[in-house]
N, CA, C, O and CB atoms as a CASP TS submission, in Angstrom:
PFRMAT TS
TARGET T0000
AUTHOR 0000-0000-0000
METHOD Language model
MODEL 1
PARENT N/A
ATOM      1  N   MET     1      88.087  99.376 101.745  1.00  0.00           N
ATOM      2  CA  MET     1      89.435  99.119 102.140  1.00  0.00           C
ATOM      3  C   MET     1      90.402 100.388 101.935  1.00  0.00           C
ATOM      4  O   MET     1      90.343 101.038 100.891  1.00  0.00           O
ATOM      5  CB  MET     1      89.941  97.904 101.334  1.00  0.00           C
ATOM      6  N   ILE     2      91.274 100.710 102.946  1.00  0.00           N
ATOM      7  CA  ILE     2      92.099 101.920 102.775  1.00  0.00           C
ATOM      8  C   ILE     2      93.389 101.427 102.035  1.00  0.00           C
ATOM      9  O   ILE     2      93.984 100.400 102.361  1.00  0.00           O
ATOM     10  CB  ILE     2      92.441 102.646 104.223  1.00  0.00           C
ATOM     11  N   VAL     3      93.760 102.233 101.030  1.00  0.00           N
ATOM     12  CA  VAL     3      94.939 101.755 100.289  1.00  0.00           C
ATOM     13  C   VAL     3      96.044 102.860 100.518  1.00  0.00           C
ATOM     14  O   VAL     3      95.886 104.038 100.197  1.00  0.00           O
ATOM     15  CB  VAL     3      94.598 101.522  98.676  1.00  0.00           C
ATOM     16  N   SER     4      97.243 102.319 101.144  1.00  0.00           N
ATOM     17  CA  SER     4      98.339 103.316 101.235  1.00  0.00           C
ATOM     18  C   SER     4      99.158 103.595 100.014  1.00  0.00           C
ATOM     19  O   SER     4      99.438 102.694  99.223  1.00  0.00           O
ATOM     20  CB  SER     4      99.243 102.910 102.244  1.00  0.00           C
ATOM     21  N   GLU     5      99.527 104.773  99.861  1.00  0.00           N
ATOM     22  CA  GLU     5     100.184 105.056  98.538  1.00  0.00           C
ATOM     23  C   GLU     5     101.568 104.191  98.613  1.00  0.00           C
ATOM     24  O   GLU     5     102.069 103.904  97.526  1.00  0.00           O
ATOM     25  CB  GLU     5     100.463 106.779  98.306  1.00  0.00           C
ATOM     26  N   ASN     6     102.157 103.799  99.671  1.00  0.00           N
ATOM     27  CA  ASN     6     103.335 103.073  99.726  1.00  0.00           C
ATOM     28  C   ASN     6     103.288 101.741 100.111  1.00  0.00           C
ATOM     29  O   ASN     6     104.333 101.130 100.334  1.00  0.00           O
ATOM     30  CB  ASN     6     104.149 103.646 100.483  1.00  0.00           C
ATOM     31  N   ALA     7     102.115 101.180 100.224  1.00  0.00           N
ATOM     32  CA  ALA     7     101.975  99.798 100.532  1.00  0.00           C
ATOM     33  C   ALA     7     102.478  98.804  99.299  1.00  0.00           C
ATOM     34  O   ALA     7     102.198  99.122  98.143  1.00  0.00           O
ATOM     35  CB  ALA     7     100.452  99.561 100.887  1.00  0.00           C
ATOM     36  N   ILE     8     103.167  97.692  99.551  1.00  0.00           N
ATOM     37  CA  ILE     8     103.836  96.940  98.667  1.00  0.00           C
ATOM     38  C   ILE     8     103.325  95.489  98.927  1.00  0.00           C
ATOM     39  O   ILE     8     103.041  95.167 100.081  1.00  0.00           O
ATOM     40  CB  ILE     8     105.353  97.134  98.814  1.00  0.00           C
ATOM     41  N   LEU     9     103.209  94.699  98.011  1.00  0.00           N
ATOM     42  CA  LEU     9     102.683  93.239  98.241  1.00  0.00           C
ATOM     43  C   LEU     9     103.742  92.381  97.479  1.00  0.00           C
ATOM     44  O   LEU     9     104.388  92.788  96.514  1.00  0.00           O
ATOM     45  CB  LEU     9     101.050  92.965  97.619  1.00  0.00           C
ATOM     46  N   THR    10     103.832  91.183  98.021  1.00  0.00           N
ATOM     47  CA  THR    10     104.729  90.110  97.427  1.00  0.00           C
ATOM     48  C   THR    10     103.656  89.420  96.416  1.00  0.00           C
ATOM     49  O   THR    10     102.451  89.668  96.460  1.00  0.00           O
ATOM     50  CB  THR    10     105.424  88.974  98.668  1.00  0.00           C
ATOM     51  N   ILE    11     104.203  88.608  95.587  1.00  0.00           N
ATOM     52  CA  ILE    11     103.369  87.828  94.835  1.00  0.00           C
ATOM     53  C   ILE    11     102.566  87.043  95.817  1.00  0.00           C
ATOM     54  O   ILE    11     101.347  87.194  95.734  1.00  0.00           O
ATOM     55  CB  ILE    11     104.121  86.980  93.860  1.00  0.00           C
ATOM     56  N   LYS    12     103.008  86.256  96.704  1.00  0.00           N
ATOM     57  CA  LYS    12     102.293  85.489  97.508  1.00  0.00           C
ATOM     58  C   LYS    12     101.269  86.166  98.418  1.00  0.00           C
ATOM     59  O   LYS    12     100.244  85.559  98.728  1.00  0.00           O
ATOM     60  CB  LYS    12     103.164  84.789  98.213  1.00  0.00           C
ATOM     61  N   GLN    13     101.542  87.547  98.905  1.00  0.00           N
ATOM     62  CA  GLN    13     100.478  88.261  99.261  1.00  0.00           C
ATOM     63  C   GLN    13      99.382  88.594  98.337  1.00  0.00           C
ATOM     64  O   GLN    13      98.204  88.485  98.677  1.00  0.00           O
ATOM     65  CB  GLN    13     100.919  89.286  99.713  1.00  0.00           C
ATOM     66  N   ALA    14      99.761  89.006  97.151  1.00  0.00           N
ATOM     67  CA  ALA    14      98.706  89.442  96.090  1.00  0.00           C
ATOM     68  C   ALA    14      97.754  88.029  95.813  1.00  0.00           C
ATOM     69  O   ALA    14      96.525  88.017  95.878  1.00  0.00           O
ATOM     70  CB  ALA    14      99.565  90.035  94.527  1.00  0.00           C
ATOM     71  N   ALA    15      98.469  87.054  95.545  1.00  0.00           N
ATOM     72  CA  ALA    15      97.676  85.798  95.419  1.00  0.00           C
ATOM     73  C   ALA    15      96.663  85.419  96.511  1.00  0.00           C
ATOM     74  O   ALA    15      95.570  84.935  96.212  1.00  0.00           O
ATOM     75  CB  ALA    15      98.600  84.710  95.324  1.00  0.00           C
ATOM     76  N   ILE    16      97.030  85.639  97.747  1.00  0.00           N
ATOM     77  CA  ILE    16      96.141  85.441  98.784  1.00  0.00           C
ATOM     78  C   ILE    16      94.959  86.267  98.698  1.00  0.00           C
ATOM     79  O   ILE    16      93.827  85.783  98.722  1.00  0.00           O
ATOM     80  CB  ILE    16      96.764  85.640  99.984  1.00  0.00           C
ATOM     81  N   ARG    17      95.219  87.624  98.590  1.00  0.00           N
ATOM     82  CA  ARG    17      94.398  88.694  98.628  1.00  0.00           C
ATOM     83  C   ARG    17      93.279  88.563  97.474  1.00  0.00           C
ATOM     84  O   ARG    17      92.112  88.915  97.644  1.00  0.00           O
ATOM     85  CB  ARG    17      95.253  89.952  98.514  1.00  0.00           C
ATOM     86  N   ALA    18      93.799  87.991  96.231  1.00  0.00           N
ATOM     87  CA  ALA    18      92.990  88.018  95.050  1.00  0.00           C
ATOM     88  C   ALA    18      92.269  86.490  95.011  1.00  0.00           C
ATOM     89  O   ALA    18      91.499  86.138  94.118  1.00  0.00           O
ATOM     90  CB  ALA    18      93.973  88.380  93.668  1.00  0.00           C
ATOM     91  N   GLY    19      92.631  85.742  96.038  1.00  0.00           N
ATOM     92  CA  GLY    19      92.029  84.405  96.030  1.00  0.00           C
ATOM     93  C   GLY    19      92.542  83.424  94.702  1.00  0.00           C
ATOM     94  O   GLY    19      91.789  82.579  94.217  1.00  0.00           O
ATOM     95  N   VAL    20      93.699  83.625  94.281  1.00  0.00           N
ATOM     96  CA  VAL    20      94.167  82.783  93.271  1.00  0.00           C
ATOM     97  C   VAL    20      95.619  82.426  93.489  1.00  0.00           C
ATOM     98  O   VAL    20      96.252  83.000  94.375  1.00  0.00           O
ATOM     99  CB  VAL    20      93.966  83.412  91.964  1.00  0.00           C
ATOM    100  N   GLY    21      96.224  81.430  92.661  1.00  0.00           N
ATOM    101  CA  GLY    21      97.526  80.914  92.873  1.00  0.00           C
ATOM    102  C   GLY    21      98.630  81.874  92.659  1.00  0.00           C
ATOM    103  O   GLY    21      98.402  82.973  92.153  1.00  0.00           O
ATOM    104  N   THR    22      99.738  81.533  92.997  1.00  0.00           N
ATOM    105  CA  THR    22     100.814  82.456  92.817  1.00  0.00           C
ATOM    106  C   THR    22     101.177  82.422  91.329  1.00  0.00           C
ATOM    107  O   THR    22     101.580  83.445  90.774  1.00  0.00           O
ATOM    108  CB  THR    22     102.032  82.103  93.735  1.00  0.00           C
ATOM    109  N   GLN    23     101.037  81.229  90.655  1.00  0.00           N
ATOM    110  CA  GLN    23     101.237  81.078  89.254  1.00  0.00           C
ATOM    111  C   GLN    23     100.406  81.902  88.445  1.00  0.00           C
ATOM    112  O   GLN    23     100.852  82.349  87.388  1.00  0.00           O
ATOM    113  CB  GLN    23     101.057  79.774  88.873  1.00  0.00           C
ATOM    114  N   LYS    24      99.163  82.171  88.849  1.00  0.00           N
ATOM    115  CA  LYS    24      98.374  83.239  88.065  1.00  0.00           C
ATOM    116  C   LYS    24      98.870  84.499  88.102  1.00  0.00           C
ATOM    117  O   LYS    24      98.948  85.190  87.086  1.00  0.00           O
ATOM    118  CB  LYS    24      97.059  83.375  88.489  1.00  0.00           C
ATOM    119  N   ILE    25      99.279  84.934  89.386  1.00  0.00           N
ATOM    120  CA  ILE    25      99.932  86.264  89.477  1.00  0.00           C
ATOM    121  C   ILE    25     101.000  86.355  88.512  1.00  0.00           C
ATOM    122  O   ILE    25     100.970  87.226  87.642  1.00  0.00           O
ATOM    123  CB  ILE    25     100.479  86.545  90.843  1.00  0.00           C
ATOM    124  N   ARG    26     102.023  85.448  88.607  1.00  0.00           N
ATOM    125  CA  ARG    26     103.202  85.459  87.876  1.00  0.00           C
ATOM    126  C   ARG    26     102.852  85.724  86.384  1.00  0.00           C
ATOM    127  O   ARG    26     103.355  86.648  85.747  1.00  0.00           O
ATOM    128  CB  ARG    26     103.958  84.149  88.082  1.00  0.00           C
ATOM    129  N   ARG    27     101.879  84.773  85.835  1.00  0.00           N
ATOM    130  CA  ARG    27     101.555  84.843  84.409  1.00  0.00           C
ATOM    131  C   ARG    27     101.092  86.324  84.132  1.00  0.00           C
ATOM    132  O   ARG    27     101.438  86.895  83.098  1.00  0.00           O
ATOM    133  CB  ARG    27     100.403  83.750  84.010  1.00  0.00           C
ATOM    134  N   ASP    28     100.285  86.942  85.101  1.00  0.00           N
ATOM    135  CA  ASP    28      99.713  88.239  84.688  1.00  0.00           C
ATOM    136  C   ASP    28     100.672  89.261  84.768  1.00  0.00           C
ATOM    137  O   ASP    28     100.521  90.295  84.117  1.00  0.00           O
ATOM    138  CB  ASP    28      98.563  88.628  85.476  1.00  0.00           C
ATOM    139  N   ILE    29     101.836  89.046  85.642  1.00  0.00           N
ATOM    140  CA  ILE    29     102.784  90.167  85.578  1.00  0.00           C
ATOM    141  C   ILE    29     103.646  89.837  84.387  1.00  0.00           C
ATOM    142  O   ILE    29     104.236  90.760  83.827  1.00  0.00           O
ATOM    143  CB  ILE    29     103.647  90.357  86.930  1.00  0.00           C
ATOM    144  N   ASP    30     103.777  88.514  83.921  1.00  0.00           N
ATOM    145  CA  ASP    30     104.496  88.206  82.581  1.00  0.00           C
ATOM    146  C   ASP    30     103.898  88.886  81.373  1.00  0.00           C
ATOM    147  O   ASP    30     104.555  89.499  80.532  1.00  0.00           O
ATOM    148  CB  ASP    30     104.480  86.689  82.296  1.00  0.00           C
ATOM    149  N   ASN    31     102.618  88.725  81.368  1.00  0.00           N
ATOM    150  CA  ASN    31     101.931  89.271  80.128  1.00  0.00           C
ATOM    151  C   ASN    31     101.574  90.748  80.249  1.00  0.00           C
ATOM    152  O   ASN    31     101.086  91.372  79.307  1.00  0.00           O
ATOM    153  CB  ASN    31     100.627  88.476  79.836  1.00  0.00           C
ATOM    154  N   GLY    32     101.844  91.310  81.488  1.00  0.00           N
ATOM    155  CA  GLY    32     101.547  92.768  81.428  1.00  0.00           C
ATOM    156  C   GLY    32     100.348  93.220  82.122  1.00  0.00           C
ATOM    157  O   GLY    32     100.143  94.418  82.315  1.00  0.00           O
ATOM    158  N   SER    33      99.453  92.194  82.548  1.00  0.00           N
ATOM    159  CA  SER    33      98.105  92.472  83.161  1.00  0.00           C
ATOM    160  C   SER    33      98.290  93.066  84.461  1.00  0.00           C
ATOM    161  O   SER    33      97.407  93.817  84.873  1.00  0.00           O
ATOM    162  CB  SER    33      97.240  91.221  83.304  1.00  0.00           C
ATOM    163  N   LEU    34      99.419  92.817  85.246  1.00  0.00           N
ATOM    164  CA  LEU    34      99.601  93.303  86.613  1.00  0.00           C
ATOM    165  C   LEU    34     101.018  93.876  86.698  1.00  0.00           C
ATOM    166  O   LEU    34     101.981  93.113  86.613  1.00  0.00           O
ATOM    167  CB  LEU    34      99.370  92.148  87.686  1.00  0.00           C
ATOM    168  N   LYS    35     101.162  95.061  86.845  1.00  0.00           N
ATOM    169  CA  LYS    35     102.350  95.924  87.078  1.00  0.00           C
ATOM    170  C   LYS    35     103.201  95.419  88.179  1.00  0.00           C
ATOM    171  O   LYS    35     102.696  95.552  89.293  1.00  0.00           O
ATOM    172  CB  LYS    35     101.942  97.334  87.393  1.00  0.00           C
ATOM    173  N   ALA    36     104.344  94.884  88.135  1.00  0.00           N
ATOM    174  CA  ALA    36     105.126  94.672  89.213  1.00  0.00           C
ATOM    175  C   ALA    36     106.746  95.159  88.905  1.00  0.00           C
ATOM    176  O   ALA    36     107.189  95.485  87.804  1.00  0.00           O
ATOM    177  CB  ALA    36     104.962  93.131  89.568  1.00  0.00           C
ATOM    178  N   TYR    37     107.403  95.117  90.045  1.00  0.00           N
ATOM    179  CA  TYR    37     108.831  95.499  90.101  1.00  0.00           C
ATOM    180  C   TYR    37     109.527  94.343  90.668  1.00  0.00           C
ATOM    181  O   TYR    37     109.065  93.620  91.551  1.00  0.00           O
ATOM    182  CB  TYR    37     109.102  96.789  90.943  1.00  0.00           C
ATOM    183  N   LYS    38     110.794  94.201  90.042  1.00  0.00           N
ATOM    184  CA  LYS    38     111.692  93.016  90.434  1.00  0.00           C
ATOM    185  C   LYS    38     112.847  93.787  91.233  1.00  0.00           C
ATOM    186  O   LYS    38     113.531  94.643  90.671  1.00  0.00           O
ATOM    187  CB  LYS    38     112.305  92.080  89.022  1.00  0.00           C
ATOM    188  N   VAL    39     113.015  93.457  92.493  1.00  0.00           N
ATOM    189  CA  VAL    39     114.075  94.146  93.407  1.00  0.00           C
ATOM    190  C   VAL    39     114.918  92.776  93.880  1.00  0.00           C
ATOM    191  O   VAL    39     114.508  92.051  94.787  1.00  0.00           O
ATOM    192  CB  VAL    39     113.302  95.121  94.855  1.00  0.00           C
ATOM    193  N   GLY    40     116.076  92.542  93.182  1.00  0.00           N
ATOM    194  CA  GLY    40     116.899  91.333  93.646  1.00  0.00           C
ATOM    195  C   GLY    40     116.123  90.331  93.057  1.00  0.00           C
ATOM    196  O   GLY    40     115.871  90.394  91.853  1.00  0.00           O
ATOM    197  N   TRP    41     115.600  89.163  93.940  1.00  0.00           N
ATOM    198  CA  TRP    41     114.981  88.125  93.486  1.00  0.00           C
ATOM    199  C   TRP    41     113.515  88.183  93.796  1.00  0.00           C
ATOM    200  O   TRP    41     112.802  87.189  93.663  1.00  0.00           O
ATOM    201  CB  TRP    41     115.594  87.003  93.968  1.00  0.00           C
ATOM    202  N   VAL    42     113.081  89.294  94.191  1.00  0.00           N
ATOM    203  CA  VAL    42     111.764  89.310  94.647  1.00  0.00           C
ATOM    204  C   VAL    42     110.824  90.300  93.785  1.00  0.00           C
ATOM    205  O   VAL    42     111.218  91.437  93.528  1.00  0.00           O
ATOM    206  CB  VAL    42     111.795  89.697  96.123  1.00  0.00           C
ATOM    207  N   TRP    43     109.649  89.858  93.375  1.00  0.00           N
ATOM    208  CA  TRP    43     108.705  90.713  92.667  1.00  0.00           C
ATOM    209  C   TRP    43     107.925  91.519  93.644  1.00  0.00           C
ATOM    210  O   TRP    43     107.483  90.910  94.619  1.00  0.00           O
ATOM    211  CB  TRP    43     107.771  89.903  91.791  1.00  0.00           C
ATOM    212  N   LEU    44     107.680  92.822  93.535  1.00  0.00           N
ATOM    213  CA  LEU    44     106.925  93.519  94.439  1.00  0.00           C
ATOM    214  C   LEU    44     105.829  94.336  93.636  1.00  0.00           C
ATOM    215  O   LEU    44     106.053  94.885  92.557  1.00  0.00           O
ATOM    216  CB  LEU    44     107.845  94.404  95.301  1.00  0.00           C
ATOM    217  N   ILE    45     104.662  94.344  94.278  1.00  0.00           N
ATOM    218  CA  ILE    45     103.621  94.839  93.580  1.00  0.00           C
ATOM    219  C   ILE    45     103.018  96.090  94.267  1.00  0.00           C
ATOM    220  O   ILE    45     102.746  95.910  95.454  1.00  0.00           O
ATOM    221  CB  ILE    45     102.648  93.781  93.397  1.00  0.00           C
ATOM    222  N   ASN    46     102.758  97.301  93.778  1.00  0.00           N
ATOM    223  CA  ASN    46     102.293  98.387  94.382  1.00  0.00           C
ATOM    224  C   ASN    46     100.876  98.101  94.725  1.00  0.00           C
ATOM    225  O   ASN    46     100.186  97.474  93.921  1.00  0.00           O
ATOM    226  CB  ASN    46     102.478  99.565  93.564  1.00  0.00           C
ATOM    227  N   GLU    47     100.347  98.548  95.955  1.00  0.00           N
ATOM    228  CA  GLU    47      98.933  98.088  96.131  1.00  0.00           C
ATOM    229  C   GLU    47      98.017  98.787  95.324  1.00  0.00           C
ATOM    230  O   GLU    47      96.977  98.221  94.989  1.00  0.00           O
ATOM    231  CB  GLU    47      98.480  98.206  97.488  1.00  0.00           C
ATOM    232  N   ARG    48      98.271 100.002  94.947  1.00  0.00           N
ATOM    233  CA  ARG    48      97.395 100.749  93.937  1.00  0.00           C
ATOM    234  C   ARG    48      97.318 100.082  92.549  1.00  0.00           C
ATOM    235  O   ARG    48      96.264 100.093  91.913  1.00  0.00           O
ATOM    236  CB  ARG    48      97.935 102.197  93.741  1.00  0.00           C
ATOM    237  N   ASP    49      98.526  99.457  92.047  1.00  0.00           N
ATOM    238  CA  ASP    49      98.224  98.578  90.821  1.00  0.00           C
ATOM    239  C   ASP    49      97.629  97.336  91.176  1.00  0.00           C
ATOM    240  O   ASP    49      96.906  96.805  90.332  1.00  0.00           O
ATOM    241  CB  ASP    49      99.443  98.263  90.018  1.00  0.00           C
ATOM    242  N   PHE    50      97.787  96.829  92.173  1.00  0.00           N
ATOM    243  CA  PHE    50      97.047  95.546  92.618  1.00  0.00           C
ATOM    244  C   PHE    50      95.620  95.813  92.654  1.00  0.00           C
ATOM    245  O   PHE    50      94.921  94.932  92.152  1.00  0.00           O
ATOM    246  CB  PHE    50      97.496  95.027  94.032  1.00  0.00           C
ATOM    247  N   MET    51      94.975  96.922  93.179  1.00  0.00           N
ATOM    248  CA  MET    51      93.782  97.180  93.318  1.00  0.00           C
ATOM    249  C   MET    51      93.113  97.296  91.969  1.00  0.00           C
ATOM    250  O   MET    51      92.078  96.689  91.689  1.00  0.00           O
ATOM    251  CB  MET    51      93.680  98.257  94.105  1.00  0.00           C
ATOM    252  N   ARG    52      93.848  98.222  91.029  1.00  0.00           N
ATOM    253  CA  ARG    52      93.348  98.342  89.776  1.00  0.00           C
ATOM    254  C   ARG    52      93.214  96.915  88.999  1.00  0.00           C
ATOM    255  O   ARG    52      92.265  96.755  88.231  1.00  0.00           O
ATOM    256  CB  ARG    52      94.233  99.312  89.059  1.00  0.00           C
ATOM    257  N   TYR    53      94.098  95.958  89.187  1.00  0.00           N
ATOM    258  CA  TYR    53      94.276  94.582  88.710  1.00  0.00           C
ATOM    259  C   TYR    53      93.001  94.098  89.079  1.00  0.00           C
ATOM    260  O   TYR    53      92.152  93.839  88.226  1.00  0.00           O
ATOM    261  CB  TYR    53      95.498  93.745  89.314  1.00  0.00           C
ATOM    262  N   VAL    54      92.792  93.949  90.377  1.00  0.00           N
ATOM    263  CA  VAL    54      91.641  93.190  90.894  1.00  0.00           C
ATOM    264  C   VAL    54      90.218  93.758  90.547  1.00  0.00           C
ATOM    265  O   VAL    54      89.233  93.021  90.509  1.00  0.00           O
ATOM    266  CB  VAL    54      91.774  93.113  92.386  1.00  0.00           C
ATOM    267  N   SER    55      90.157  95.249  90.270  1.00  0.00           N
ATOM    268  CA  SER    55      89.136  95.723  89.930  1.00  0.00           C
ATOM    269  C   SER    55      88.693  95.347  88.328  1.00  0.00           C
ATOM    270  O   SER    55      87.509  95.275  87.998  1.00  0.00           O
ATOM    271  CB  SER    55      89.314  97.061  90.258  1.00  0.00           C
ATOM    272  N   ARG    56      89.755  95.132  87.436  1.00  0.00           N
ATOM    273  CA  ARG    56      89.638  94.804  86.199  1.00  0.00           C
ATOM    274  C   ARG    56      89.353  93.430  86.243  1.00  0.00           C
ATOM    275  O   ARG    56      88.573  92.997  85.395  1.00  0.00           O
ATOM    276  CB  ARG    56      90.724  95.153  85.433  1.00  0.00           C
ATOM    277  N   GLY    57      89.891  92.575  87.161  1.00  0.00           N
ATOM    278  CA  GLY    57      89.919  91.195  87.001  1.00  0.00           C
ATOM    279  C   GLY    57      88.656  90.538  87.391  1.00  0.00           C
ATOM    280  O   GLY    57      88.399  89.359  87.150  1.00  0.00           O
ATOM    281  N   SER    58      87.873  91.379  88.016  1.00  0.00           N
ATOM    282  CA  SER    58      86.529  90.667  88.335  1.00  0.00           C
ATOM    283  C   SER    58      85.669  90.408  86.925  1.00  0.00           C
ATOM    284  O   SER    58      84.718  89.635  86.804  1.00  0.00           O
ATOM    285  CB  SER    58      85.599  91.666  89.432  1.00  0.00           C
ATOM    286  N   GLU    59      86.232  91.228  85.929  1.00  0.00           N
ATOM    287  CA  GLU    59      85.678  91.132  84.708  1.00  0.00           C
ATOM    288  C   GLU    59      86.438  90.276  83.661  1.00  0.00           C
ATOM    289  O   GLU    59      85.858  89.555  82.848  1.00  0.00           O
ATOM    290  CB  GLU    59      85.504  92.418  84.263  1.00  0.00           C
ATOM    291  N   GLU    60      87.829  90.420  83.751  1.00  0.00           N
ATOM    292  CA  GLU    60      88.845  89.889  82.668  1.00  0.00           C
ATOM    293  C   GLU    60      89.685  88.754  83.428  1.00  0.00           C
ATOM    294  O   GLU    60      89.779  87.637  82.919  1.00  0.00           O
ATOM    295  CB  GLU    60      89.920  91.180  82.054  1.00  0.00           C
ATOM    296  N   ASN    61      90.196  89.007  84.459  1.00  0.00           N
ATOM    297  CA  ASN    61      91.350  88.168  84.902  1.00  0.00           C
ATOM    298  C   ASN    61      91.176  87.130  85.880  1.00  0.00           C
ATOM    299  O   ASN    61      91.757  86.054  85.739  1.00  0.00           O
ATOM    300  CB  ASN    61      92.310  88.956  85.411  1.00  0.00           C
ATOM    301  N   ILE    62      90.301  87.399  87.019  1.00  0.00           N
ATOM    302  CA  ILE    62      89.972  86.706  88.011  1.00  0.00           C
ATOM    303  C   ILE    62      88.635  86.331  88.260  1.00  0.00           C
ATOM    304  O   ILE    62      87.759  87.194  88.331  1.00  0.00           O
ATOM    305  CB  ILE    62      90.392  87.241  88.907  1.00  0.00           C
ATOM    306  N   ASN    63      88.348  84.930  88.425  1.00  0.00           N
ATOM    307  CA  ASN    63      87.074  84.514  88.626  1.00  0.00           C
ATOM    308  C   ASN    63      86.738  84.444  89.952  1.00  0.00           C
ATOM    309  O   ASN    63      86.636  83.311  90.422  1.00  0.00           O
ATOM    310  CB  ASN    63      86.846  83.371  88.054  1.00  0.00           C
ATOM    311  N   ILE    64      86.513  85.525  90.773  1.00  0.00           N
ATOM    312  CA  ILE    64      86.163  85.579  92.149  1.00  0.00           C
ATOM    313  C   ILE    64      84.798  85.290  92.497  1.00  0.00           C
ATOM    314  O   ILE    64      84.441  85.322  93.674  1.00  0.00           O
ATOM    315  CB  ILE    64      86.459  86.789  92.642  1.00  0.00           C
TER
END
């Protein structure tokens, strides 16, 4: 998968791509497992941070 430096995901997009629910993504943002930035009412996730999260998640966070 090609990762763009400027690609941004919403919580919903991240959840779909990771195969988990949005609450799991929100919990992992809250506990610091997934880096995200809040802009107004929306949480945004840099795709590079998401890819690191998913690669770690296969062992720690996400049961894919």
